[in-house]
PDB file of N, CA, C and O in Angstrom, chain B, residues numbered from 101:
ATOM      1  N   MET B 101       0.829  -1.166  -0.003  1.00  0.00           N
ATOM      2  CA  MET B 101       0.017   0.009   0.000  1.00  0.00           C
ATOM      3  C   MET B 101       0.911   1.221  -0.006  1.00  0.00           C
ATOM      4  O   MET B 101       1.675   1.458   0.929  1.00  0.00           O
ATOM      5  N   SER B 102       0.806   1.981  -1.068  1.00  0.00           N
ATOM      6  CA  SER B 102       1.656   3.163  -1.147  1.00  0.00           C
ATOM      7  C   SER B 102       0.848   4.393  -1.589  1.00  0.00           C
ATOM      8  O   SER B 102      -0.310   4.311  -1.999  1.00  0.00           O
ATOM      9  N   TRP B 103       1.528   5.521  -1.480  1.00  0.00           N
ATOM     10  CA  TRP B 103       0.912   6.805  -1.781  1.00  0.00           C
ATOM     11  C   TRP B 103       1.727   7.524  -2.848  1.00  0.00           C
ATOM     12  O   TRP B 103       2.927   7.284  -2.979  1.00  0.00           O
ATOM     13  N   GLY B 104       1.090   8.395  -3.602  1.00  0.00           N
ATOM     14  CA  GLY B 104       1.754   9.175  -4.586  1.00  0.00           C
ATOM     15  C   GLY B 104       1.502  10.649  -4.360  1.00  0.00           C
ATOM     16  O   GLY B 104       0.460  11.033  -3.829  1.00  0.00           O
ATOM     17  N   LEU B 105       2.452  11.474  -4.760  1.00  0.00           N
ATOM     18  CA  LEU B 105       2.309  12.944  -4.673  1.00  0.00           C
ATOM     19  C   LEU B 105       2.142  13.491  -6.080  1.00  0.00           C
ATOM     20  O   LEU B 105       2.973  13.253  -6.956  1.00  0.00           O
ATOM     21  N   PHE B 106       1.065  14.223  -6.283  1.00  0.00           N
ATOM     22  CA  PHE B 106       0.733  14.738  -7.596  1.00  0.00           C
ATOM     23  C   PHE B 106       0.447  16.249  -7.505  1.00  0.00           C
ATOM     24  O   PHE B 106      -0.048  16.737  -6.489  1.00  0.00           O
ATOM     25  N   GLN B 107       0.758  16.957  -8.558  1.00  0.00           N
ATOM     26  CA  GLN B 107       0.419  18.397  -8.602  1.00  0.00           C
ATOM     27  C   GLN B 107      -0.673  18.568  -9.617  1.00  0.00           C
ATOM     28  O   GLN B 107      -0.566  18.096 -10.749  1.00  0.00           O
ATOM     29  N   LYS B 108      -1.737  19.251  -9.209  1.00  0.00           N
ATOM     30  CA  LYS B 108      -2.851  19.521 -10.101  1.00  0.00           C
ATOM     31  C   LYS B 108      -2.343  20.481 -11.207  1.00  0.00           C
ATOM     32  O   LYS B 108      -1.837  21.558 -10.892  1.00  0.00           O
ATOM     33  N   PRO B 109      -2.470  20.115 -12.449  1.00  0.00           N
ATOM     34  CA  PRO B 109      -1.987  20.944 -13.541  1.00  0.00           C
ATOM     35  C   PRO B 109      -2.531  22.398 -13.510  1.00  0.00           C
ATOM     36  O   PRO B 109      -3.727  22.627 -13.331  1.00  0.00           O
ATOM     37  N   GLY B 110      -1.633  23.338 -13.686  1.00  0.00           N
ATOM     38  CA  GLY B 110      -2.029  24.732 -13.733  1.00  0.00           C
ATOM     39  C   GLY B 110      -2.215  25.379 -12.376  1.00  0.00           C
ATOM     40  O   GLY B 110      -2.626  26.536 -12.300  1.00  0.00           O
ATOM     41  N   THR B 111      -1.917  24.650 -11.287  1.00  0.00           N
ATOM     42  CA  THR B 111      -2.108  25.183  -9.921  1.00  0.00           C
ATOM     43  C   THR B 111      -0.876  24.846  -9.078  1.00  0.00           C
ATOM     44  O   THR B 111       0.022  24.128  -9.519  1.00  0.00           O
ATOM     45  N   ARG B 112      -0.857  25.378  -7.870  1.00  0.00           N
ATOM     46  CA  ARG B 112       0.152  25.000  -6.872  1.00  0.00           C
ATOM     47  C   ARG B 112      -0.291  23.860  -5.977  1.00  0.00           C
ATOM     48  O   ARG B 112       0.481  23.366  -5.155  1.00  0.00           O
ATOM     49  N   GLU B 113      -1.568  23.435  -6.143  1.00  0.00           N
ATOM     50  CA  GLU B 113      -2.106  22.354  -5.319  1.00  0.00           C
ATOM     51  C   GLU B 113      -1.353  21.053  -5.461  1.00  0.00           C
ATOM     52  O   GLU B 113      -1.112  20.578  -6.570  1.00  0.00           O
ATOM     53  N   LEU B 114      -0.973  20.465  -4.299  1.00  0.00           N
ATOM     54  CA  LEU B 114      -0.368  19.163  -4.260  1.00  0.00           C
ATOM     55  C   LEU B 114      -1.381  18.187  -3.660  1.00  0.00           C
ATOM     56  O   LEU B 114      -2.145  18.546  -2.764  1.00  0.00           O
ATOM     57  N   HIS B 115      -1.380  16.952  -4.162  1.00  0.00           N
ATOM     58  CA  HIS B 115      -2.345  15.964  -3.684  1.00  0.00           C
ATOM     59  C   HIS B 115      -1.603  14.674  -3.365  1.00  0.00           C
ATOM     60  O   HIS B 115      -0.875  14.137  -4.199  1.00  0.00           O
ATOM     61  N   VAL B 116      -1.804  14.178  -2.124  1.00  0.00           N
ATOM     62  CA  VAL B 116      -1.244  12.914  -1.669  1.00  0.00           C
ATOM     63  C   VAL B 116      -2.405  11.913  -1.888  1.00  0.00           C
ATOM     64  O   VAL B 116      -3.427  11.953  -1.203  1.00  0.00           O
ATOM     65  N   ILE B 117      -2.200  11.030  -2.860  1.00  0.00           N
ATOM     66  CA  ILE B 117      -3.249  10.110  -3.295  1.00  0.00           C
ATOM     67  C   ILE B 117      -2.854   8.667  -3.106  1.00  0.00           C
ATOM     68  O   ILE B 117      -1.742   8.291  -3.475  1.00  0.00           O
ATOM     69  N   PRO B 118      -3.717   7.846  -2.549  1.00  0.00           N
ATOM     70  CA  PRO B 118      -3.388   6.407  -2.414  1.00  0.00           C
ATOM     71  C   PRO B 118      -3.304   5.726  -3.772  1.00  0.00           C
ATOM     72  O   PRO B 118      -4.204   5.870  -4.599  1.00  0.00           O
ATOM     73  N   LEU B 119      -2.236   4.992  -3.999  1.00  0.00           N
ATOM     74  CA  LEU B 119      -2.053   4.288  -5.269  1.00  0.00           C
ATOM     75  C   LEU B 119      -2.725   2.914  -5.196  1.00  0.00           C
ATOM     76  O   LEU B 119      -2.719   2.264  -4.150  1.00  0.00           O
ATOM     77  N   GLU B 120      -3.292   2.491  -6.297  1.00  0.00           N
ATOM     78  CA  GLU B 120      -3.940   1.169  -6.427  1.00  0.00           C
ATOM     79  C   GLU B 120      -5.030   0.992  -5.364  1.00  0.00           C
ATOM     80  O   GLU B 120      -5.151  -0.072  -4.756  1.00  0.00           O
ATOM     81  N   ASP B 121      -5.815   2.044  -5.151  1.00  0.00           N
ATOM     82  CA  ASP B 121      -6.965   2.020  -4.256  1.00  0.00           C
ATOM     83  C   ASP B 121      -8.091   1.235  -4.895  1.00  0.00           C
ATOM     84  O   ASP B 121      -7.982   0.868  -6.065  1.00  0.00           O
ATOM     85  N   LEU B 122      -9.167   0.962  -4.176  1.00  0.00           N
ATOM     86  CA  LEU B 122     -10.305   0.259  -4.690  1.00  0.00           C
ATOM     87  C   LEU B 122     -11.082   1.090  -5.728  1.00  0.00           C
ATOM     88  O   LEU B 122     -11.817   0.534  -6.544  1.00  0.00           O
ATOM     89  N   ARG B 123     -10.918   2.400  -5.692  1.00  0.00           N
ATOM     90  CA  ARG B 123     -11.590   3.299  -6.619  1.00  0.00           C
ATOM     91  C   ARG B 123     -10.562   4.366  -7.016  1.00  0.00           C
ATOM     92  O   ARG B 123      -9.783   4.832  -6.184  1.00  0.00           O
ATOM     93  N   GLU B 124     -10.573   4.736  -8.272  1.00  0.00           N
ATOM     94  CA  GLU B 124      -9.638   5.764  -8.761  1.00  0.00           C
ATOM     95  C   GLU B 124      -9.958   7.148  -8.187  1.00  0.00           C
ATOM     96  O   GLU B 124     -11.126   7.497  -8.016  1.00  0.00           O
ATOM     97  N   HIS B 125      -8.918   7.933  -7.891  1.00  0.00           N
ATOM     98  CA  HIS B 125      -9.075   9.234  -7.334  1.00  0.00           C
ATOM     99  C   HIS B 125      -8.873  10.321  -8.423  1.00  0.00           C
ATOM    100  O   HIS B 125      -8.163  10.113  -9.407  1.00  0.00           O
ATOM    101  N   GLU B 126      -9.510  11.461  -8.210  1.00  0.00           N
ATOM    102  CA  GLU B 126      -9.351  12.622  -9.085  1.00  0.00           C
ATOM    103  C   GLU B 126      -8.355  13.514  -8.397  1.00  0.00           C
ATOM    104  O   GLU B 126      -8.443  13.718  -7.186  1.00  0.00           O
ATOM    105  N   CYS B 127      -7.402  14.054  -9.143  1.00  0.00           N
ATOM    106  CA  CYS B 127      -6.404  14.967  -8.604  1.00  0.00           C
ATOM    107  C   CYS B 127      -7.013  16.369  -8.446  1.00  0.00           C
ATOM    108  O   CYS B 127      -6.728  17.262  -9.244  1.00  0.00           O
ATOM    109  N   GLY B 128      -7.834  16.555  -7.438  1.00  0.00           N
ATOM    110  CA  GLY B 128      -8.473  17.805  -7.180  1.00  0.00           C
ATOM    111  C   GLY B 128      -9.306  17.739  -5.892  1.00  0.00           C
ATOM    112  O   GLY B 128      -9.554  16.657  -5.360  1.00  0.00           O
ATOM    113  N   LYS B 129      -9.722  18.881  -5.410  1.00  0.00           N
ATOM    114  CA  LYS B 129     -10.493  18.989  -4.189  1.00  0.00           C
ATOM    115  C   LYS B 129     -11.877  18.395  -4.303  1.00  0.00           C
ATOM    116  O   LYS B 129     -12.512  18.101  -3.290  1.00  0.00           O
ATOM    117  N   GLY B 130     -12.366  18.212  -5.553  1.00  0.00           N
ATOM    118  CA  GLY B 130     -13.649  17.629  -5.777  1.00  0.00           C
ATOM    119  C   GLY B 130     -13.723  16.141  -5.862  1.00  0.00           C
ATOM    120  O   GLY B 130     -14.736  15.588  -6.289  1.00  0.00           O
ATOM    121  N   CYS B 131     -12.627  15.458  -5.449  1.00  0.00           N
ATOM    122  CA  CYS B 131     -12.550  14.003  -5.485  1.00  0.00           C
ATOM    123  C   CYS B 131     -13.637  13.402  -4.552  1.00  0.00           C
ATOM    124  O   CYS B 131     -14.000  14.005  -3.541  1.00  0.00           O
ATOM    125  N   TRP B 132     -14.124  12.251  -4.902  1.00  0.00           N
ATOM    126  CA  TRP B 132     -15.164  11.537  -4.146  1.00  0.00           C
ATOM    127  C   TRP B 132     -14.750  11.282  -2.682  1.00  0.00           C
ATOM    128  O   TRP B 132     -15.614  11.151  -1.815  1.00  0.00           O
ATOM    129  N   CYS B 133     -13.466  11.212  -2.410  1.00  0.00           N
ATOM    130  CA  CYS B 133     -13.013  10.882  -1.036  1.00  0.00           C
ATOM    131  C   CYS B 133     -12.912  12.073  -0.084  1.00  0.00           C
ATOM    132  O   CYS B 133     -12.494  11.928   1.064  1.00  0.00           O
ATOM    133  N   ARG B 134     -13.293  13.230  -0.564  1.00  0.00           N
ATOM    134  CA  ARG B 134     -13.269  14.458   0.239  1.00  0.00           C
ATOM    135  C   ARG B 134     -11.899  14.734   0.863  1.00  0.00           C
ATOM    136  O   ARG B 134     -11.740  14.686   2.083  1.00  0.00           O
ATOM    137  N   PRO B 135     -10.903  15.027   0.003  1.00  0.00           N
ATOM    138  CA  PRO B 135      -9.569  15.282   0.535  1.00  0.00           C
ATOM    139  C   PRO B 135      -9.571  16.491   1.491  1.00  0.00           C
ATOM    140  O   PRO B 135     -10.360  17.426   1.354  1.00  0.00           O
ATOM    141  N   ALA B 136      -8.650  16.422   2.463  1.00  0.00           N
ATOM    142  CA  ALA B 136      -8.535  17.501   3.477  1.00  0.00           C
ATOM    143  C   ALA B 136      -7.241  18.244   3.288  1.00  0.00           C
ATOM    144  O   ALA B 136      -6.212  17.641   2.983  1.00  0.00           O
ATOM    145  N   GLU B 137      -7.281  19.565   3.468  1.00  0.00           N
ATOM    146  CA  GLU B 137      -6.046  20.354   3.438  1.00  0.00           C
ATOM    147  C   GLU B 137      -5.208  20.025   4.670  1.00  0.00           C
ATOM    148  O   GLU B 137      -5.735  19.831   5.765  1.00  0.00           O
ATOM    149  N   ASP B 138      -3.912  19.966   4.472  1.00  0.00           N
ATOM    150  CA  ASP B 138      -3.003  19.722   5.573  1.00  0.00           C
ATOM    151  C   ASP B 138      -2.965  20.945   6.506  1.00  0.00           C
ATOM    152  O   ASP B 138      -2.944  22.080   6.030  1.00  0.00           O
ATOM    153  N   ASP B 139      -2.955  20.732   7.770  1.00  0.00           N
ATOM    154  CA  ASP B 139      -2.964  21.820   8.772  1.00  0.00           C
ATOM    155  C   ASP B 139      -1.761  22.734   8.658  1.00  0.00           C
ATOM    156  O   ASP B 139      -1.876  23.945   8.847  1.00  0.00           O
ATOM    157  N   GLU B 140      -0.599  22.156   8.349  1.00  0.00           N
ATOM    158  CA  GLU B 140       0.623  22.940   8.319  1.00  0.00           C
ATOM    159  C   GLU B 140       0.943  23.484   6.906  1.00  0.00           C
ATOM    160  O   GLU B 140       1.575  24.532   6.775  1.00  0.00           O
ATOM    161  N   GLU B 141       0.517  22.788   5.889  1.00  0.00           N
ATOM    162  CA  GLU B 141       0.770  23.159   4.496  1.00  0.00           C
ATOM    163  C   GLU B 141      -0.546  23.156   3.726  1.00  0.00           C
ATOM    164  O   GLU B 141      -0.905  22.129   3.149  1.00  0.00           O
ATOM    165  N   PRO B 142      -1.286  24.282   3.697  1.00  0.00           N
ATOM    166  CA  PRO B 142      -2.611  24.290   3.058  1.00  0.00           C
ATOM    167  C   PRO B 142      -2.616  23.973   1.568  1.00  0.00           C
ATOM    168  O   PRO B 142      -3.664  23.665   0.999  1.00  0.00           O
ATOM    169  N   VAL B 143      -1.440  24.047   0.930  1.00  0.00           N
ATOM    170  CA  VAL B 143      -1.353  23.719  -0.491  1.00  0.00           C
ATOM    171  C   VAL B 143      -1.387  22.198  -0.711  1.00  0.00           C
ATOM    172  O   VAL B 143      -1.610  21.731  -1.828  1.00  0.00           O
ATOM    173  N   VAL B 144      -1.165  21.436   0.361  1.00  0.00           N
ATOM    174  CA  VAL B 144      -1.164  19.973   0.288  1.00  0.00           C
ATOM    175  C   VAL B 144      -2.510  19.443   0.694  1.00  0.00           C
ATOM    176  O   VAL B 144      -3.023  19.810   1.751  1.00  0.00           O
ATOM    177  N   ASN B 145      -3.112  18.567  -0.136  1.00  0.00           N
ATOM    178  CA  ASN B 145      -4.414  17.964   0.114  1.00  0.00           C
ATOM    179  C   ASN B 145      -4.198  16.449   0.261  1.00  0.00           C
ATOM    180  O   ASN B 145      -3.633  15.791  -0.612  1.00  0.00           O
ATOM    181  N   ARG B 146      -4.671  15.927   1.401  1.00  0.00           N
ATOM    182  CA  ARG B 146      -4.575  14.501   1.713  1.00  0.00           C
ATOM    183  C   ARG B 146      -5.849  13.766   1.382  1.00  0.00           C
ATOM    184  O   ARG B 146      -6.905  14.066   1.939  1.00  0.00           O
ATOM    185  N   HIS B 147      -5.761  12.799   0.475  1.00  0.00           N
ATOM    186  CA  HIS B 147      -6.910  12.024   0.072  1.00  0.00           C
ATOM    187  C   HIS B 147      -7.118  10.864   1.028  1.00  0.00           C
ATOM    188  O   HIS B 147      -6.179  10.447   1.706  1.00  0.00           O
ATOM    189  N   ASN B 148      -8.320  10.343   1.094  1.00  0.00           N
ATOM    190  CA  ASN B 148      -8.686   9.234   1.958  1.00  0.00           C
ATOM    191  C   ASN B 148      -8.839   7.975   1.109  1.00  0.00           C
ATOM    192  O   ASN B 148      -9.497   8.011   0.070  1.00  0.00           O
ATOM    193  N   ALA B 149      -8.241   6.864   1.535  1.00  0.00           N
ATOM    194  CA  ALA B 149      -8.266   5.595   0.783  1.00  0.00           C
ATOM    195  C   ALA B 149      -9.560   4.876   1.078  1.00  0.00           C
ATOM    196  O   ALA B 149     -10.019   4.858   2.220  1.00  0.00           O
ATOM    197  N   MET B 150     -10.156   4.278   0.052  1.00  0.00           N
ATOM    198  CA  MET B 150     -11.341   3.475   0.212  1.00  0.00           C
ATOM    199  C   MET B 150     -11.000   2.147   0.845  1.00  0.00           C
ATOM    200  O   MET B 150     -11.842   1.533   1.501  1.00  0.00           O
ATOM    201  N   ASP B 151      -9.769   1.697   0.656  1.00  0.00           N
ATOM    202  CA  ASP B 151      -9.391   0.385   1.222  1.00  0.00           C
ATOM    203  C   ASP B 151      -9.038   0.410   2.701  1.00  0.00           C
ATOM    204  O   ASP B 151      -8.730  -0.636   3.272  1.00  0.00           O
ATOM    205  N   GLY B 152      -9.075   1.598   3.347  1.00  0.00           N
ATOM    206  CA  GLY B 152      -8.831   1.748   4.746  1.00  0.00           C
ATOM    207  C   GLY B 152      -7.376   1.641   5.210  1.00  0.00           C
ATOM    208  O   GLY B 152      -7.112   1.357   6.378  1.00  0.00           O
ATOM    209  N   ARG B 153      -6.458   1.864   4.311  1.00  0.00           N
ATOM    210  CA  ARG B 153      -5.015   1.699   4.666  1.00  0.00           C
ATOM    211  C   ARG B 153      -4.556   2.639   5.735  1.00  0.00           C
ATOM    212  O   ARG B 153      -3.545   2.377   6.387  1.00  0.00           O
ATOM    213  N   GLU B 154      -5.286   3.770   5.952  1.00  0.00           N
ATOM    214  CA  GLU B 154      -4.839   4.719   6.993  1.00  0.00           C
ATOM    215  C   GLU B 154      -4.959   4.044   8.351  1.00  0.00           C
ATOM    216  O   GLU B 154      -4.089   4.266   9.193  1.00  0.00           O
ATOM    217  N   ALA B 155      -5.953   3.254   8.615  1.00  0.00           N
ATOM    218  CA  ALA B 155      -6.128   2.589   9.885  1.00  0.00           C
ATOM    219  C   ALA B 155      -4.980   1.594  10.174  1.00  0.00           C
ATOM    220  O   ALA B 155      -4.557   1.448  11.321  1.00  0.00           O
ATOM    221  N   PHE B 156      -4.498   0.934   9.156  1.00  0.00           N
ATOM    222  CA  PHE B 156      -3.343   0.048   9.328  1.00  0.00           C
ATOM    223  C   PHE B 156      -2.099   0.841   9.623  1.00  0.00           C
ATOM    224  O   PHE B 156      -1.317   0.463  10.495  1.00  0.00           O
ATOM    225  N   GLU B 157      -1.898   1.938   8.914  1.00  0.00           N
ATOM    226  CA  GLU B 157      -0.693   2.784   9.115  1.00  0.00           C
ATOM    227  C   GLU B 157      -0.646   3.445  10.492  1.00  0.00           C
ATOM    228  O   GLU B 157       0.429   3.667  11.048  1.00  0.00           O
ATOM    229  N   ARG B 158      -1.835   3.757  11.039  1.00  0.00           N
ATOM    230  CA  ARG B 158      -1.904   4.358  12.380  1.00  0.00           C
ATOM    231  C   ARG B 158      -1.884   3.279  13.492  1.00  0.00           C
ATOM    232  O   ARG B 158      -1.814   3.619  14.673  1.00  0.00           O
ATOM    233  N   GLY B 159      -1.944   1.990  13.120  1.00  0.00           N
ATOM    234  CA  GLY B 159      -1.965   0.906  14.090  1.00  0.00           C
ATOM    235  C   GLY B 159      -3.317   0.660  14.684  1.00  0.00           C
ATOM    236  O   GLY B 159      -3.428  -0.042  15.689  1.00  0.00           O
ATOM    237  N   GLU B 160      -4.382   1.231  14.078  1.00  0.00           N
ATOM    238  CA  GLU B 160      -5.739   1.002  14.581  1.00  0.00           C
ATOM    239  C   GLU B 160      -6.323  -0.339  14.150  1.00  0.00           C
ATOM    240  O   GLU B 160      -7.258  -0.843  14.772  1.00  0.00           O
ATOM    241  N   ARG B 161      -5.764  -0.921  13.073  1.00  0.00           N
ATOM    242  CA  ARG B 161      -6.198  -2.215  12.575  1.00  0.00           C
ATOM    243  C   ARG B 161      -4.950  -3.050  12.313  1.00  0.00           C
ATOM    244  O   ARG B 161      -3.895  -2.503  11.991  1.00  0.00           O
ATOM    245  N   LEU B 162      -5.059  -4.332  12.445  1.00  0.00           N
ATOM    246  CA  LEU B 162      -3.984  -5.252  12.156  1.00  0.00           C
ATOM    247  C   LEU B 162      -4.307  -6.126  10.991  1.00  0.00           C
ATOM    248  O   LEU B 162      -5.473  -6.424  10.735  1.00  0.00           O
ATOM    249  N   LEU B 163      -3.290  -6.545  10.277  1.00  0.00           N
ATOM    250  CA  LEU B 163      -3.538  -7.469   9.165  1.00  0.00           C
ATOM    251  C   LEU B 163      -4.034  -8.800   9.707  1.00  0.00           C
ATOM    252  O   LEU B 163      -3.553  -9.282  10.733  1.00  0.00           O
ATOM    253  N   SER B 164      -4.992  -9.385   9.015  1.00  0.00           N
ATOM    254  CA  SER B 164      -5.535 -10.669   9.519  1.00  0.00           C
ATOM    255  C   SER B 164      -4.931 -11.847   8.750  1.00  0.00           C
ATOM    256  O   SER B 164      -5.261 -13.000   9.027  1.00  0.00           O
TER     257      SER B 164
END
């Protein structure tokens, strides 16, 4: 489970998008996953994975 960093064409917006997620993401704030601006770097938008990988990365879920 990995993440990619993409810049929206024609803008300064950066998007951290989960790669090989269950559903494809749009590189923009209008993505279905409702990306959130980073608290420290508002130009960075963090997308949410449909496969729940964030819970594994934070240690909230374990692999079965």
